[in-house]
C-alpha positions, 0 to 999 in steps of 0.5 A: 532525537531517537523518539522522533526518528522512531515516530517518523520511521513508523509513519513511513512504514505504515503509509503504504498499507493505508494508501493501498486500502484507500486505493482499493476502497476508492476503486471499488466505490467510484468505479465499475468494471467495463466502464472505461475499456481501451481496445487495440485490435483484439487486446482489451484493457480495463483499468478497473482490474489493473488498479485492483491488482496494483493496489492489492499487490501494494497491500500484500507487499506492505502487510508482509513487510516487517518493521525492525527498528534495528534496521534504522539504527534504533534500539527497541522501545519498551512498548515493542518488547 
């Protein structure tokens, strides 16, 4: 049971960096700056830069996070020591 729980927590932990990298790649390859600009009066909003910032922040936060098996009530395995 502990090995399954360890696998599931690792999958959950590494999902966010994968989503961030895929989001950055999709944003850069499928979009371009200035293609869809929304303007309300003097304020202009470009969703290209907003998605770059959002996926970049997700990548930064997920990479700096540390996986500690003891947080999940698991002992360290032989491969992690």
